[in-house]
N, C-alpha and C positions, 0 to 999 in steps of 0.2 A: 188396655188401649190408651186410657187417659194419661197414665204414667209415661207411656212411650211418647205421646204427643207433647207432654211437658218437656221432655228431653230434647225436642227438635226446635224449640224456641230459640231465639237469638243466642249465640252466634253461629251454631253449627248447621242447623237445618238438614240434618241427615248426613250420612257418610256414604262414600262410594263402595258399594258391596262388591264382593268377588263375583267372578263370572258365574259360579254355580249357585249363588244366592240371589241372582236377579229375578225380580218379580215381573211378570208380563201382564198386559191387559187381558181381560176376557174378550173373546171373539163372538160376534153375533151377526147374523144376516139381517138385512132390512126387511121388515115384515109388511111393507106396503102401506104404512100409515104416514102420509106426507106431512101432517100437522102434529105428529107425536113430539112431545118434549121430554120423553122419558127413555130410560134404557129398555132393552128388549123385554124386561119383566113387567114394564108398565108401572113400576112403583118408584124407582129412583129417578129423581129429576136431573136433567142434563144442565149443569151449571156452567160449563165451558166446553169448547170444542178445539182440538188441535188437529191440524192437517199436515200430512207429509206425503212424499212420493215413495213408493216401495222401491228400495234400492236395488232389488233383483231385477227390476224392469227398466232401470235407468240405463241409457245408452251413451250419455255425454260425459260421464265421469270414469276415471280409472278405477280398477277393481279395488285397489288399496284405499282409495279415497271413499268409495262407497262403504267399504267395511268399516272405516273409522267413523263415518257419520252414523252408521247404524249402531255402533257401539256406544257412542255418545247418547243417542236417543234412547237406547235400551236402559242405560244407567239412569238417565233422567226420569224415565217413566217408572223405573223400579224405585227410585227415591221418592217420587210422588206417592206411590203406594205405600212406602214406609212411613210417609207423613200422614197417612190415614185416608187419602183420597182414593176413590174407586174409579177404575178406568174400564171402558168397553170400546173395542175397536170394530169398525165396520167398513168394508170396501165400498168404493164409490159405485153408484148405479150407472153413471155416464162415462166415467174414465177409470178403468181397472187399475191404473197406476196409483191413484190417490187412495189414501187410507185416512179415515176420520176417527180420531180418538176422542170419545166422549168422556167427560170428567164430572163426577158426582162427589159432593162433600157431605158425609154423614152428619148427623146431629152433634155427635161429640166433637168433631172437627170444627164445626161452625161455632159451638160454644167456646172451645179453646181459643180460637183465633179472634173471636169477637172480643174476648177479654184482652188478648194481646194488643189488638188494634184500638182498644178503648171505644168501641162502637156504642153509640147511645141507642138504647132500646126502650120501649114503652114501660112505664111504671103503673100508671092508671090514667083513665080518660081525663081530659082537661075539664075542671069543674068551675072555672071562672066564666062569668056571664060576659058575653061579647055584646058591645053596643054597636048597633047598626049605624053605618055612615049615612049622612044626610043625602048623599048622592046615590044611595042604593036603589031608589026608585027609578033613577035615570039609567044607571049602569046595567040594570037587569035586562034591558033590551038588547045589550051587546054581549052578555055573558053566555057561556055554553049551557045548553039545556041540562039541568041537574038530573033529569030522569035518564039521560044517556050516559053522562059522566058524573057520578055521584061525588059530592064533596068528601074530601078525606077527613076522617075523624082525627081530632086533635088529642094528643097525649102529652102528659108530663114524662120526661125521659131521664135516663141516667146511664152512665157508662156501665156496660154489662159486666157482671161478676158471677161466676159459676156458683160460688158459695152462697149467693143470695138469690138463687134461681127462683125460689118460691115467691119472692117479692115482686117479680116482673109479671106483666100482664100477658100471660100465655093462655090462649084459648085453644090453639091448635099448633102442635110442633111443626107441622108442614108449612104453615103460613106465618109463623113468628118471625122467621128471617124471610123477607120478601126476595124475589129473584134478583133485584139490583144488589142488595146486600150480599146474597150468596155469591154472585159473580165477582163482587169486589174482594171478598175473602179468598176465593179461589185464586184470583189473579195475584193477590198478595203472596200466596204460597208458591204459585208458579214462578214468581219473580225472584224467589229466594232459594229454590231447590238447586243443588249443584249437579253437574253432569260430568265433570272431569277435574283432575288435579294435575297441574304441570309446573315443575320446578317449585313445589311447595306452595303454589298459588292456586286457590280454588277458582274454578270457572262455573258460574251459575247463572240462572235466570232465563226466562223464556225469550227475552228481548235479544240476547246474544245468539240464541238458537235460531231465531227468525233472521237475524242479520246474516248468519252464516249459511242460511239456506237448509239447515237440517229440518226445520218445519217451515211450511209455506204460509201458514196463517194460524192465528189463535184469536178466538172471539167468543163472546156470549151469544146466545141465540135470540132472534126476534121471536115473539110468542105466537105470531100468525102471519098470514099474508096481509098486505095492506089493502088488497082489493076486496076481500071477503073475510068474514069471521072464521075462526078456527072450527074445524069439524069436531074437535074434542069439547064436549060440554063443560068440562071442568076448567078449560082455558079461558081467561077473561078477555082475550083478543084486544089487548090494550093498543097494540100497533095499529090495528084497523080503526079503532076509535080515534086515535091521534090523527090519523090521515083524514078521516072523515070530518072531525070537528075542529081540527087545528091546521093541518097542512094543506087542505084543499083550497083552491083559489076563491071559492065562494065565501070563505070565512074571513075575507080581507078586513072587514069592518068589525069583526068580533074580538072580544078580549080573549087572551090566551089562558088555557087551563094549566096554570103554572104548577100547582100541586101534582097534577097528573103527569106533567112532563118530568118533574123531579122524581116522581116515583118510578117512572120507566127508564129514564136516562141518567139519573143521578143529579146531585146538587150542582155540579160544575156546569152542565149544560142548562140546567134549570135557571141558574142565576144569570147566565148569559142572555137568555130570552127574557128574563124579568127586567134586566137593565136595558135591553134593546127596546122592549115595549114601553118602559117608563120614559126613555129618551124620545121615542116617537110621540108619545102623548104630550110631552113638554114642548115638542116642536110645533104642535098645533097652535099654541098661543103665539110663538114667535112667527109662525107663518102668517097668521091673521094680521099681526101688527106690520110685518114686512110688506104684505100685499097692500095694506092701507097706505103705507108710505110711498109705495110704488104708484098707486093710483093718484095719490096727491101730486106726485111729480108729473104724471101724465096730464092731469087737469090744469096744472099751473105752467106747463112748458110754453103755452102760447102767450103768457104774460112775461116771459123771460126777456127783459130789455136787452141785455148783452147779446143774446142769440139773434134778436131781431136786427141789431146793428151789424152783426157779421153777415147776415143774409141780405141786408139792404144794399141795392146796387149803388146808391148814392154815398154810402158810408164804407161798407166792406168792399164794394166794387171799386172804390178808388184807392184802396190801400194795397200797395205792392209790397210783398214779403221778400226778404233776402233768401238766397239758395240755402238749403239745409245740408249740403255736402260740397266737397271741393270739386271744381272744374265741371263735372258732368251734370250737376244739378242746375236748374234754371230759376229764374225769378217766377214767382207764382202769386196769384190773387187770393186775397183772404176769403173770398166767397166760396172757394173750394171747400172750406171747412163748414159750410152752412149746415149739411146733413149731420155731421159729427156734433156740431154745437147744439142742434135740436135734440139729439139723443142724450147728450151730456146734461141737458136741463132736467131730464127725467131722473137721473141718478144723483146729480150734484145739486141737490135742493135742501131746503130746511128740513124736510122729512127725513133725509139721510142722517142728519145730526141727531134728531130725536130717536131714530131707530138704533143708531150706534150706542147711545146712552142706554136705551132700553135693553139691548143685547148684553151690555156690560153687567147689568143688574140681573137679567134673565139667567145668565150662565151660573151666577152664584145661587139663585133660587133652585135651579136644576140640581146642582151638586149638593145643596143642603137637604132638599127633600129626598134625594136619592139615598143620602146617608140614613135618614129615618126609615125609608122603605127597606134598605139593606139590613138594618138592625132587626126589623120585623122578620125578614126572611131568615136571618141568622138563628133567631130563636125558634121559629116555626120548623126549620129544617135541621135543627140540632147541630149547628156549626159554631155556636157562640165561643166555645173554648177549644175549637178543633186544632188550631195550630199548636197550642201549648200541650195538649194531651194525646191527640190521636195520630198526627202525621208521622209517618215512619221515615227512616233514613233511606236514601236511594241506594239500590244495590251496587251501582257503580262506585259510590262513595265508600260503602262497606268494604268492597273488594281492595281498595287502596289503603285501608287503615292498617299500616304496618308499623307506625312509629308510636312510642309511648310517651305521654305527657301527663302532668299532674293537673287534675281539675281543681281549680281554686275553691269552687262552691262546695263540692262534695268531699274534697280532700282525699280523692282516690285517683289511681292511675287509670287513664283511658286511652284508647287507640285513636289516632288521627292520621290522615293521609300525608300530611307534610308539616314541617316545623314552621315557626314564625318567619324565619328567613326565607324558606321556600314559598310561603304564602305571599311575602312581599315581592319576590321575584316574579311569581305568577301574575300578581296584580299589575306590576310594572309592565310586563310583557303585554298583557291584555289591554291596558290603557294605551300603550304605544300602537298596537294594532288597530284599535278603534280610532285613534287620532289620524293614523295614516289613511284609513279608508274614508274618513270624513274629508281629509284633504283631497283625495281622489274625486269625491263627489263635487267639491268646490272647483276642482280643475275642469270637470265636465261642464259645470255651469259657465266657467270662463270661456270654454270652447264654444258654447252656445252664444255668448256675448260677442266673441270674435266673428262668428258666423253672421250675427246681426249687422255688425259694422261693415263687414266686407260685402255681404249680399245687397245691402242697402244701395251701394253704388251701382250694382248691376241693375237693380229694379229702377233706380233713378234714371239710368241711361235708356232702358228698355221701355219703361212706361213714361214716355216723354210727355211733358206737360207744357201747355201754352197758355199764356195769360188770357188770351181772348178765346180760348177753346170752349166748345159747348158740348163735348162728348158726355153722354150720360154716365158711362163707365168711370169717368174721371172722378165722379162724386164719391165713389165707393172704393175703387181699387187704386189707392194711392201707394207710392213706394213704401210708406210707413206701414200701411195696412197689410200689404203683401209680405213685407218682412216680418211683421208681428205674427201673422197666421202661420207662415211656414216655420218660423223659429219655434212657435208653440207646439206644432206637430212633431218637429224633430226633438224638442225637449221631452214630449210625452214618450216617444219611442225610446229615448236614452233612459228615461226613468224606469220604463218597464224592463229593459235589459239589465239595468244595474240592480233592480230589485231581485232578480234571480241570482245574481252573484252574491249580493249582500246577505241573502238568506243563508247560503252555505257558509259564508265567512262568519256570520254571528253565531251559527250553531257550533262551528269549530272552536271559536274563542270561548264560548260558554262551556263546552265539553272540557276544554283545557283548564278552565277555572275550577271544575269539579265541585259544584254547589252540593250542600249536604242533603237538602230535601227537595222534593219535586216542586214545591212552591218557590223555594229559593232559585231553583233552575229556571222556572218559567219567568219569574220576576226579573232575573238577570238578563235572560234572553229578550224579554219585553223591552227593557230599558235600552239595550243595544239596537234592537231593530227599529224602535221608534226614533232613536237618535239618528240612525241612517236615513229612515224614511222622512223625518222632519227636514233634514238638509236636502234630501233628494226631491221631495215634492214642493217644499215652500220656498226654496232658494230663488227660483226664477221669479216667483210672485213678489218676494221681498226686493229683488232687483228692480222690477218694473215699478213697484210702489214707491221706493225710497231712494233709488240711485239714478234710474234712467231719466235723462233730461234735466238733471239737477246741477250738473257740472260740465256745461257745454261752452262756457266763455261767450264771446260775441263774434259776429262775422269777421271783424278785422283781426281778431285774436282767438281763434277756436282752440279748444282743449283736445289734444290727441291722446289716444289710448295706446299703450305700448309703443309710443313714439311714431306710430304709423297710421293708425286708424283714428279718424275724427270721431269723438264721442257722440253717440247717437242722441237725437232729440226725440221728444214724445210725438205721437201722432198729432196732427193739427187740431184734433178734437180734444187732446189732453191724454195723459197717461192713465186716467181713471178708466176710460173705455178699453184701453189695452189690457189693463189688469182684469177687467171683466171678461174680455176674450180669452185671456190665459186661463182664468178659473173655469170658464165654460168648457174649454177643450180638455183640460186635465181632469176635471171632475166627471164630465160626460164620458170621456174616453176610458177613464178608470172604471166607471160603473159598467160600461159595455164589456171591457176586458175581463173584469171580475166575474160577471155573469157567465160569460163564455167559459172561463176557466173553471168555475165552481159548479155550474149547472149543466151546460151543454157537454162538456167533456165526460163526466161520469155517466150521463144519460147515453151518449154515443157509445161509450165502452160497453155498458150493459146491453145496449141494443145489439151491438156486434156479437156479444157473447151469446145472446138468445138465438140470433140467426144461425151462428155457427153450430149450435146444438139443435137445430130444427129437425134434423134427421132422426134424432133420438127423442123428440118431444113427446112420443106416445108413451114413454116410460114414466112411471110415478117416481118423482124425485123427493127425497126426504127434506125436512126443514133445514137440517144442517148443511146439506149440499146446495140448496137454494140460496142460503145466506152466504156460502163460500163464494159464489159467483157474483156477489155484489162487490162494490169497491171498498177498499179499506179507508178508514177515516184519516190516516196519517198520524205520525208521531206528535205533531204540534197541535192536533186537535182543533180547538176553537181560536187558536192564536191569530190566524189570518182574518177570522170574522171580526174579532175585537179590533185588530189593526185597521181594517177597512173602515169601521165605523168611527174610530178615533181620529183617523186622518180626515174623514168627512167632518167630524166635529170641529177639527182645527180650521178647515175651510169655512165652515159656517160662522165661526166666531172670530177668527183672526182677520178676515178680509170682508166682513159682512157690510162694512160701510161702503164698499164699491158695488155691492149687488144685493139689494134688499130682498130679492126673490130667492136667495139661496136657501133660507129655511123651508120655503114651500117645496122646492125641488128635493131637498133632503127628506122632507116629510113623505112625499110621494115615493121616493126611492126606498125609504125605510119600511113603508107599508108593504111594498113588494118584497123587500129583503127578508122580512120576517117569515112570509109564507114560502119564499124560495128556499130559505135555510131549513125551514121545517119540512118542506117537500123533499129535498135532497137527503136530509137526515133520515127521514121516515121510509123513503122508497128506493134510494139509490146506494146507500151505504150500509155496511154491516153495523150491527148494534155496537156502540161504544162501550168500553168498560166503564161502568158507573164510578165516578170519582167524587170525593168530597171537595168543597171549596167554601171558604169562609166569606169571601168577597170577590170583587173583580180584580183583585191583586194590584200589580203595579200600574194598571190603567187609571186607578183613582188618583194617585198623586200626579200622574201625567196630565190628566184633564184639569186638575187644579192649577198646574203650571200654565197650561194653555189659557185658562180663564184669566190669570193674572196678566199674561202677555197680551191677550186680546184687547184689554183696556188700552194699553200703550199703543198697539198697532193701529186700532181704529182711530184713536185721537191723532196719531201721526198721519194717517191717510187723509183725514178731514183737513188737517193743517197743511200738509206738504204736497199731497197728491191732488186733492180737489182744489177748486178755485174759490172755495167759499170764503176764506179769511180775507184774501185780497179784495173780493167784492164788498164785504162788510166794511173794511177799512175805507174803501173809496166812498161808499154810501154815507158813512157817518162822519168822515173827516175831509176827504179830498174832492168831494162833489161841491162843497160850499167854501166860501172864503175862510181863511186866507189862501188856501191852495187851489180851490176851484172857483168857477165863475157863476155857478147856479145859485139861485136865491133860496132854494130849499133842498133838502136831501133827496137825491135822485140817483138812478143808475145810468142816466143818459151821459154819454161821453166816456163811459168806462173803457170801451175797446180802444179808443184813440189815445187815452191816457196811459194804457199799459203797454203799448207797442212803441218802443224807443226808435228814434230815427238814426239811420247810419248812412254815411256818405259813401257812394260806391267807389269813389276815387281812392278810398282808404283800404280797398281789397289788396291783400298781398298776392304776389304772382302765383304762389303755391295754391291758393284757394280761389283765385279769380275765375268766375264761370266762363265757359267757352261761348255760351249763347250771348249774342249781342244785345246790348241795351237799346231800347227804342224810345222815342218820345224825347221830350225836353226835361224830364225829371232826373235829378241828379242824386236822389236818396232812395233808399228802401227801408222797410221796417225790420228791426232786429227780431231775435228769436221771440216766438209767440209767448206772450205774458211776461216779457222781460221788462225790468224797471231800471233804465239807465238814463243819464243825461244825454241829450242829442248832440250831434256833430256841431262844432262851433262853440259849444259851451266851454268855460274855462276848465271844467272837470269832465270833458266829454268822454262818453263810454264808461264812466264809473257809475256805480249804483247811486240812485238819487234818494231823497228823503222819504219818498213813498216806499221804497224797498225796505228801509230800516224800520219804518212804522209797521210794515207787514210782518217782518221777522219778529218784532217784539210782540205783535198780536198773536202770531202763531205759537210762540213759546208760552205766552200767558194762557192761551186757550188750552194747550196740552196739560199744563200744570193744574189749571182749574178743573178741567174735565176729569183727569186722573184722580185728583183728591176727592172730588164730589162722589165719583162712582166707588172709589175704595172705601170712603166713609160709609156710604149706604150699604155696601157689601159687608163691612164690619158689623154694622148694626143688625143686618139680616142674619149673619152667622151667629151673633150673640143671642138673638131673640129665638131663633129656631133651634131647639135641642136636637142633638144627633139621635137620641133614643126617646121615643114617645113614652108617656106615662103608662100607657096600657101595656107596652112591651116590658117596661121595668117591673110592673106588677106580676107579669107572668114569670119573669126570671126569678124574682124573689120567691114566688109560690113554689116553683120547681125546686129551688135550692132547699126550701123548707121541707118539702116532701122527701127529697133525697136523703137529707139528714135524718129525718124521722124514720123512714122505712129501712134505710140501709145501715145506719149507724146506731140510732137509739135502740133498735131492737137487739142489736149485738150487745150493747151495754146492758140491757135488761137481762139477757141471757147470762152474761158474765156475773151480774150482780146476784141473780137467782142462784147460780152454781156456787159462787163464793159464799153466799149466805147459808146454803146448806152445809158446806164444808165447815164454816165457822160454827154452826150450831153443833155439829158433831164433835169438833175440837172442844168446845165449852163444856159439853156433857161429859167428855172423857176426863177433862181437867177437874170437873166437880166430883166425879166418882173417885178420882185418885186422891184428892186432897180433903175430901169430906171427913170430918172427925168421926171416929167410931162411936156407936151408941153405947152409952154405959149401961 
């Protein structure tokens, strides 16, 4: 059997047998044990389950099609048996059309493929003393009870080798390979066994059989119900324990049992929850500082001199502002912006500057400490050298390997799917497709901008404003506010629709690229999807923060967009509040939509399925059939979970200067997200095939890029979007001589000095308002916070000296803030090592033991054997050439 198994290793994986040589699964009836995880003999464990519909009972397909599908399935199952797997088929209890094929991997198969896959297995228990953390006394209040979920024993491990079987820590053959490892090995075989040959091209793999409908499902089993422990005393009921101690909402403040999660679901899911938990814990510090800055803004808003001037009827009440659009807009009173200016004082304060600097440093601390934590998990979960030694080539890549090239490293010929020229053509095509779809996203953003510009005129005419009006609604429902809110809602809807399209486009492009390994595939898809999502989610925020209201000209000479639409200005309270509104709508709407899509939909589907089977509920249903009626996890697995959190990470870091409460909202969302993800994974989905993962993949460099960009964006938000720099310039330079008339530095007179004077007689006919001017005033004030010479000046309507001082101060602020934060981040990155000394010691100890147990023992055997042979040769030589006795 071992010889036969060795022959099926890469590249053949079995051959298609003749009709008369086909092997069939054993047939067995369900014996009424709903929690059984074994074949009918009660000895062989079920490592995987395949589900198909009996072709003889299908009514929707032609007879020839049914026969062809049956043939492919029979060949596939026969090849599985030829590869050493054992199969047992059982008909469904609830639906007689369904057949469940249970798969078991014997000990010899597990050993063979564990060596092929370079799976690391225990050598001996870890004998290094662990030092308790100084925070253990505090964290124990939040840890899972060790009497319920016992801590996993640590081992030194090495890649499995059958010839060194005696050196591995084997106490029981039935438990040496845990269920997660057994399922992973079986899935490896299922993905590489062929089922047909067409035009000299082999077709193989369970994924293609699932796509063509030959099988309806393929999955490993949950070990019990999540509601109650298994009735089998030998079953550990790990799913029940995970639900009770991890996924249940009552555990929202508890730490996650990461080792237990990894043991049940595999390293890929384990490292996702480890990262999400670490990110959530780091958000606690950011949330505390953010709330402190927000409270500082609330406490100091009453001392905001410039806001008081806006609301003062003797100052703001006497300032008449020019219309903000052509013809239909009217003159308006500055006191309209009173409420907006009060809100702006909360967010546009000195605390915001402190918080922006803090977040620039926080994001580096988060990434550096995560690298250390990730290095610990890599060692503890045996993924340190995973990418180099263990990861296998994707079956889709192997199927296309028809061209022969010379490998420069090993100086041997190898098969590849395309030549260097073909690879360049594929890369060019994919890059062009990505560029095209990004341009399409930008076009949708431009469409939203055109909507803003055109609908503003409608709201300006509908929501009529009068200078002396006293309507309460006018304080809150301005044309700018109505335009901003409706545009944000439309933008959110467009984003959600485009997301569905871009998902399919990104998958098609990545499939065409044909990456070699699954990690390469996921990293390539991750980069594309994030690039799409980055432009899709953040483009509107970048527009509001850095473009809106920046290029509007002045009332006598406004700037037109597309030659037709007058460029829109910021809300009277400033663009910072609009940016906050945009963030709140997108982040809030996204969270609600994701929860509906990820939680409510699977729950509703499972609920409908249970109700549809209510008439047959009195029947005892086996574990494999219960799991079949759960929802499949999907091909992309955790991709969308990572994407959701990284997009949130971008909102928290890139635009945090506009909303200090963003980390607090993210913290609350993530505490719920952890439990919701755990709940749906444990209760609503089939068990995922356990997969290895060394790290979080391409998300790590993506977050590093966001961290670098966040410093720039927050510095520019403070400089160009907020009003902080103009106020500081006025306070230190233009409130006192020679520019100002005050005897000491003050903010008094700031509003009057920043609003330039415009003569209404200079209005052009195309932009002159319909509403008549009343009173004896001949001037109005230019665009809010504009800095120009007044009418009658020799340089009228040109930017004044104050404007150029402000521009210089803004540029200087950006340069200083960026360099200070980047320098601090460089020091932090240098001081904090990526791998802790404790982890380095464990890695060195493991390598030493591996060399000693697996290599030095072999050398000793060779030396001993060669020594015996040498002694015999010497004795024979001595006896041959020894002189005869005289």
